[in-house]
N, C-alpha and C positions, 0 to 999 in steps of 0.2 A: 299873770297877776302878781304885782309886787307884794312885798311884806305890809306896806302900808295900807293896801287895799283889803288885805286878808290878815289881819294882826294876830289871829290865832293859829295860822298856817295850816289851815284846813285845805283838803283837796278841793278844786272848783266843781261844781254840780254838773251833771251831765245835761245836756240840752232838754231831754223830756222833763226833768225835774225843773229846770228853769222855766219851761213853757207853764208847767202846772202851778209854779209859784206865781208867775205873772198873772194867770187867770184868777188864782185865789186873791191877789192884791188888787184886782180890777175892781172889786166891789161885791156887793151882795148879788147872789144869783136871782135873776128875774123869776118871779113866780108864774106869770102867764107869758104865752107867746106875744102878746100884745106890748107888754112891758120890755120884752127882748127887743122888739123891733124899734120901739120909741126910743129906747136908750142906746141905740147903735148909731154912730156917725155914719154919714153917707159913704158908699163904696166899702163899706166893711162888712164881714159876716155877723150876723147877730148871735149874741151869746145864747147857749141852748138854756132854756127855761126849766124850771122844776116840772112844769106840766108835761113838756116833752120828755124829759127823764123818765117821769112816772109812766107814761104811755109806752115807751121803749121797754122799761122794766116789766110792766105788765105783759107785753107782747112775748118778750124771752120767758117770763115765768110760765106763760100758758103753753107755749112750745114744749117746754121742759116737762110740764105736767101731763101733755099729751103723749109723751113717750111710754112705751112698755115698762113696766116696773124695773126689770133688770137693766135697762138702758138708763132710766131716770136714776137709779141707785149709783150706776158708775159715774155718770155726770155729776151728781150731788157729792160724792166723796172726793172727787177730784177738784172741782171748783167751788163747792160751798164749805165743805170740811177742810179743803186744801190739803188732802192726804197726797203722797207722792205715788207714781205708779209702782215704784219698787215695794213700798210699804202694802199697797193694796195687793199686788201680786203675791207677797209673801203671806198675807192674811187669807186670801182666797185660794192659794195653790195653783194659780193661773201664771203661765209665763207672761213676763212684762211685755214682750213684743206682741203677744195677743190682745192683752189689754190696750196697748197702744193703737193697734189696728182697730180694735173695736170703738175705742174712743173716737178715732178719726173718721170713722163711718157714721157715728151718731152725730157728731158735729156737722158733717156734710148734709146729713138730713135735716138738723136743725136750720143750718144756712139756707136750704132749699124752702123750708117752711116760712122763714122769716123774710126771705129776700124779696118776695112778691108783695109784702104788705106795703100799701101806699105811704105810711109814715116813714119806713126804711128807704124806700125809693127817694122820697124827698130829701132825707139825711144824706143819702149817698150821690145825690145829684142825677138820678135816673128818673126824670119827671115822665 
């Protein structure tokens, strides 16, 4: 990238950020699945609608709420509160590797519960 293309001399964005920016600039997110399908050119994948996002979010939320209290707490502090494993280990007095293993077991359990849902199968292409 030349200095003329990037006058402030900023580092180029990674591909994942560029993809995110492209999606944001594509226009407003469709509200319904129908709007997503109607607004999609032929032979292209439809943009995810707000309705689909809401359904997926509800599915994940319900799966987390169904976990036993101690497992739910660990997932919530790691992913919702965004605390680090190191910090949680210090606060609880539990070895970090034990927490990491427990987290991995919980995530495997959640994947198993969510994977068989028809909406998830459709999103992942497992009709």
